[in-house]
C-alpha positions as CSV (number, residue, x, y, z in Angstrom):
1,M,38.9,-64.2,-41.1
2,E,38.0,-64.2,-44.6
3,N,40.1,-66.2,-47.7
4,I,40.6,-64.5,-50.7
5,A,42.0,-67.0,-52.9
6,I,44.1,-66.8,-55.7
7,D,45.7,-69.3,-58.4
8,V,48.8,-67.8,-59.9
9,S,50.3,-71.3,-60.6
10,E,49.7,-71.1,-64.3
11,L,50.8,-67.9,-65.2
12,E,54.2,-66.8,-66.5
13,A,56.4,-64.3,-64.8
14,P,55.8,-61.0,-64.2
15,E,51.7,-62.0,-64.0
16,P,52.3,-63.7,-60.7
17,M,54.1,-61.0,-59.0
18,R,51.6,-58.2,-60.5
19,I,48.1,-60.1,-59.9
20,I,49.6,-60.7,-55.9
21,L,49.8,-57.0,-55.0
22,N,47.4,-55.6,-57.0
23,A,45.2,-58.0,-54.4
24,L,47.0,-57.2,-51.8
25,A,46.1,-53.4,-52.6
26,T,42.5,-54.1,-51.8
27,L,42.9,-56.4,-49.1
28,T,41.0,-55.3,-45.4
29,K,42.1,-56.1,-42.4
30,A,39.6,-58.8,-41.9
31,Q,40.8,-60.7,-44.8
32,R,43.6,-62.6,-45.8
33,L,45.3,-63.2,-49.1
34,V,46.0,-67.2,-49.7
35,V,47.8,-67.7,-53.1
36,T,48.7,-71.0,-54.7
37,H,51.8,-70.7,-57.1
38,R,53.8,-73.4,-58.4
39,K,57.3,-72.0,-57.7
40,E,58.2,-70.2,-54.3
41,P,57.9,-66.1,-55.1
42,L,61.2,-65.3,-53.4
43,P,60.9,-61.7,-54.9
44,L,57.3,-61.0,-53.5
45,Y,58.8,-61.4,-49.5
46,P,60.4,-58.1,-49.0
47,K,57.5,-56.3,-50.5
48,I,55.5,-58.3,-48.3
49,I,57.0,-57.1,-45.6
50,E,57.7,-53.7,-47.4
51,L,54.2,-53.2,-47.3
52,G,52.9,-54.0,-43.9
53,F,51.6,-57.8,-44.1
54,T,52.7,-61.2,-42.7
55,Y,52.9,-64.1,-44.7
56,E,53.3,-67.9,-43.9
57,V,54.5,-70.7,-47.0
58,A,53.8,-74.4,-46.9
59,K,54.8,-76.4,-49.9
60,N,52.1,-79.1,-50.8
61,N,53.1,-81.6,-53.3
62,E,54.7,-79.2,-56.2
63,L,52.8,-76.5,-55.1
64,F,53.3,-73.6,-52.9
65,T,50.4,-72.0,-51.0
66,I,51.4,-68.6,-49.3
67,T,49.1,-66.6,-46.8
68,I,49.5,-63.5,-46.6
69,A,47.8,-60.8,-43.6
70,H,47.8,-57.7,-42.7
71,Q,50.4,-57.4,-39.7
72,A,48.4,-57.3,-36.0
């Protein structure tokens, strides 16, 4: 599986949400989106599920890594 990495940790709302949703619109089933964010984007999670994706969250120091992929 190919990782597509984006870092939105320096952006102010609502830019991270816009960028992540735009990236998901072009994500193929052979790819997963790996997002680096300085905040846990709680409003994003219901949208991810609604669009047919799954996600995993990990916190590393002060940053969150959200890995998003198409549901199997």
